[in-house]
C-alpha positions in Angstrom: 10.1 23.7 46.6 8.0 21.8 44.2 9.1 21.6 40.6 6.4 23.0 38.0 5.0 20.1 36.0 6.2 21.7 32.7 9.7 22.1 34.0 9.6 18.5 35.4 8.5 17.2 31.9 11.2 19.1 30.2 13.9 17.7 32.6 12.7 14.3 32.0 12.9 14.7 28.3 16.4 16.1 28.4 17.5 13.1 30.5 16.1 10.8 28.0 17.8 12.4 25.1 21.3 12.6 27.0 20.8 8.9 27.8 20.2 8.1 24.1 23.2 10.1 23.2 25.5 8.3 25.6 24.1 4.9 24.6 24.9 5.7 20.9 28.5 6.9 21.9 29.1 3.8 24.0 28.2 1.7 21.1 30.5 3.6 18.9 27.8 4.7 16.5 27.8 7.9 14.7 24.7 10.0 15.2 23.4 11.5 11.8 22.6 15.1 11.7 18.8 15.4 12.7 18.5 11.9 13.6 17.0 12.6 17.1 14.7 15.2 15.6 13.6 12.5 13.1 12.9 10.1 15.9 10.6 12.7 17.6 8.5 13.1 14.3 5.3 11.2 13.7 2.6 11.0 11.1 -1.1 10.6 11.3 -2.5 8.6 8.5 -6.2 8.5 7.8 -7.0 5.4 5.7 -9.9 3.4 4.5 -10.3 0.6 7.1 -10.1 -2.0 4.3 -6.3 -1.3 4.3 -5.8 -2.2 7.9 -4.0 -5.5 7.7 -1.6 -4.3 4.9 -0.8 -1.0 6.7 -0.2 -2.8 9.9 2.6 -4.8 8.2 3.9 -1.8 6.2 4.2 0.5 9.2 7.0 -1.0 11.1 9.6 -1.1 8.2 8.8 2.4 7.3 9.4 3.5 10.9 12.8 1.5 11.0 13.8 3.1 7.8 12.9 6.6 8.5 12.6 6.9 12.3 9.1 8.2 11.9 6.2 6.8 14.0 2.9 6.2 12.2 -0.5 6.6 13.8 -3.3 5.2 11.8 -6.8 6.6 11.9 -9.0 4.0 10.2 -12.6 4.3 9.0 -14.9 4.9 6.2 -13.3 7.1 3.6 -16.3 9.7 3.5 -16.0 10.0 7.4 -12.3 10.5 7.1 -12.7 13.1 4.4 -15.2 15.1 6.6 -12.8 15.0 9.5 -10.0 16.5 7.4 -12.4 19.2 6.2 -13.4 20.1 9.8 -9.7 20.6 10.7 -8.4 17.2 11.9 -4.6 17.0 12.0 -3.9 14.6 9.3 -0.7 14.2 7.3 -1.5 11.5 4.7 -5.0 10.4 3.5 -5.8 7.2 1.7 -9.3 6.7 0.4 -11.1 3.7 -1.1 -12.4 5.7 -3.9 -11.2 8.7 -6.1 -14.5 10.6 -5.2 -13.3 11.6 -1.8 -9.9 12.5 -2.9 -11.4 14.6 -5.7 -13.6 16.5 -3.2 -10.6 17.3 -1.0 -8.7 18.4 -4.1 -11.4 20.8 -5.2 -11.3 22.4 -1.7 -7.5 22.8 -1.9 -6.8 20.4 1.1 -4.1 18.4 -0.8 -0.4 19.2 -1.1 0.3 19.8 -4.8 2.2 17.0 -6.7 1.7 14.3 -4.0 -1.5 12.5 -5.2 -0.9 9.0 -6.5 -3.1 5.9 -7.3 -1.9 3.4 -4.7 -3.7 0.0 -5.3 -6.7 -1.6 -6.8 -9.5 -3.8 -5.3 -12.6 -5.8 -6.4 -16.1 -6.4 -5.1 -17.5 -9.6 -4.1 -20.9 -11.1 -2.7 -20.4 -13.0 0.6 -22.7 -15.2 2.8 -22.1 -16.7 6.1 -20.2 -20.2 6.3 -22.7 -21.5 8.8 -26.1 -22.4 7.5 -27.3 -23.5 4.0 -27.6 -20.3 2.0 -29.5 -20.2 -1.3 -27.4 -17.3 -2.6 -25.1 -18.2 -5.4 -25.2 -14.9 -7.3 -26.4 -11.2 -7.0 -29.9 -12.0 -8.5 -30.5 -14.5 -5.7 -30.8 -11.6 -3.2 -34.4 -11.2 -4.3 -35.2 -14.5 -2.9 -37.8 -14.7 0.0 -35.6 -16.5 2.3 -33.0 -13.7 2.1 -34.2 -11.3 4.7 -31.2 -9.0 5.3 -28.5 -7.7 2.8 -25.6 -5.8 4.3 -23.9 -3.1 2.4 -21.9 0.1 3.4 -23.7 3.4 3.6 -23.4 4.6 0.1 -23.1 8.3 1.1 -19.9 7.8 3.2 -18.6 4.3 2.5 -17.0 3.8 -0.9 -17.9 -0.1 -0.6 -21.4 1.0 -0.3 -21.4 3.1 -3.3 -19.7 0.3 -5.3 -22.5 -2.1 -4.0 -25.2 0.4 -5.1 -23.5 0.5 -8.6 -23.4 -3.3 -8.8 -27.0 -3.8 -7.8 -28.1 -1.0 -10.0 -26.4 -2.7 -12.9 -28.3 -5.9 -12.2 -31.5 -3.9 -11.9 -31.8 -4.9 -8.2 -31.1 -1.8 -6.1 -34.6 -0.4 -5.7 -36.3 -3.7 -5.0 -33.7 -4.6 -2.4 -33.9 -1.5 -0.3 -36.2 -3.0 2.2 -33.7 -5.6 3.0 -30.7 -3.5 3.3 -28.6 -3.3 6.6 -26.2 -0.4 6.3 -22.6 -0.6 7.7 -20.6 2.4 9.0 -17.7 0.8 7.1 -16.9 -2.2 5.1 -15.6 -4.1 8.1 -19.0 -3.6 9.8 -20.6 -5.2 6.8 -18.2 -8.1 7.0 -19.2 -8.5 10.7 -22.9 -8.5 9.9 -22.5 -11.5 7.6 -20.0 -13.3 9.7 -22.1 -13.2 12.8 -25.2 -14.2 10.9 -27.0 -11.0 11.3 -27.2 -10.6 7.6 -27.9 -13.3 4.9 -25.5 -11.7 2.5 -23.2 -8.7 2.0 -21.2 -6.9 -0.5 -17.5 -6.1 0.5 -14.1 -5.8 -1.0 -12.4 -9.1 -2.0 -9.5 -8.3 0.4 -11.9 -8.0 3.3 -13.5 -11.3 2.5 -10.0 -12.9 2.9 -9.8 -11.8 6.5 -12.6 -13.9 7.8 -13.2 -17.7 7.9 -16.8 -17.1 9.0 -17.9 -16.1 5.5 -17.5 -17.4 1.9 -17.5 -15.7 -1.4 -20.3 -16.8 -3.8 -19.9 -14.4 -6.7 -17.6 -11.6 -7.9 -18.9 -8.4 -9.4 -18.2 -7.9 -13.1 -15.6 -5.2 -13.7 -18.2 -3.4 -16.0 -20.8 -3.3 -13.1 -19.1 -0.6 -11.1 -16.5 2.2 -11.1 -12.9 1.0 -10.8 -12.0 0.5 -7.1 -8.9 2.7 -6.9 -7.3 3.8 -3.7 -5.5 7.1 -4.1 -3.0 8.6 -1.6 -2.0 12.2 -1.0 -0.3 14.4 1.6 -2.7 16.9 3.2 -1.7 20.5 2.7 -1.7 21.4 6.4 0.7 18.6 7.5 3.3 19.9 9.8 5.7 17.1 8.6 5.4 17.4 4.9 8.8 16.0 4.0 8.3 12.9 6.2 4.7 12.5 4.7 6.1 12.7 1.2 8.6 10.0 2.1 5.6 7.8 3.4 3.9 8.2 0.0 7.1 7.2 -1.8 7.4 4.2 0.5 3.8 3.1 -0.1 4.5 3.0 -3.8 7.8 1.2 -3.4 8.2 -2.5 -4.5 8.5 -3.6 -0.9 5.2 -2.0 0.2 3.4 -3.0 -3.0 4.4 -6.6 -2.4 2.7 -6.5 1.0 -0.3 -5.0 -0.5 -0.5 -7.8 -3.0 -0.1 -10.3 -0.1 -3.4 -9.1 1.1 -5.1 -9.3 -2.0 -4.7 -5.8 -3.5 -3.7 -5.4 -7.1 -1.4 -2.7 -8.7 -3.2 0.5 -9.4 -1.9 0.5 -13.0 
């Protein structure tokens, strides 16, 4: 008689658990209460794509410490925010701007007392390494030989909104509209410039560090845009709220903060 698929899966899972128990006993190791349950937990972390490299390095030590696997859903903060509103199963959210987190807070999507400011970033102007660019500052973007300027979509990409603020500060935004090439996230903007499909672009300083195909020609003055703060919070609908809180605490720890700083982020405070 054929074994039903559900029963076969349950049997295989039981065998794996039994094997793990035997292996631990053979090694003379004590199994802490709830250790196996912890190993079966995982967390979905929706985070701004500009955090990718830092999070890739932070994830393994957290998993080793807590026995909780992390699954990163990376993208534009506005897009990730809308996914949460639409019911996406997310445990922890990290945005590249307080605006998206504020919107979720107003709609009661955040678990009370878990929101924290995580890190800070800065805004830079980049051009391709290849070719002789005449761009040395933001005002040079109006030059005739600058055909395409890449920025994030201001409505969904915080880097795009910061770019809009910087260009407005310099009185350039409206005049540059015909030149804009909009990216779905900040890494798309970086790719446009690195590939030569845009003559210049505005990204975070941390993203600029990830590519040898671009160079930074100017940094945006701090008073030209809102502070680039990345808040983090546990989502109220999380099925693993305790593990999610542990992750937030870990992200704020000295160990994780050192990794963020390694990739160019500054302390939030």
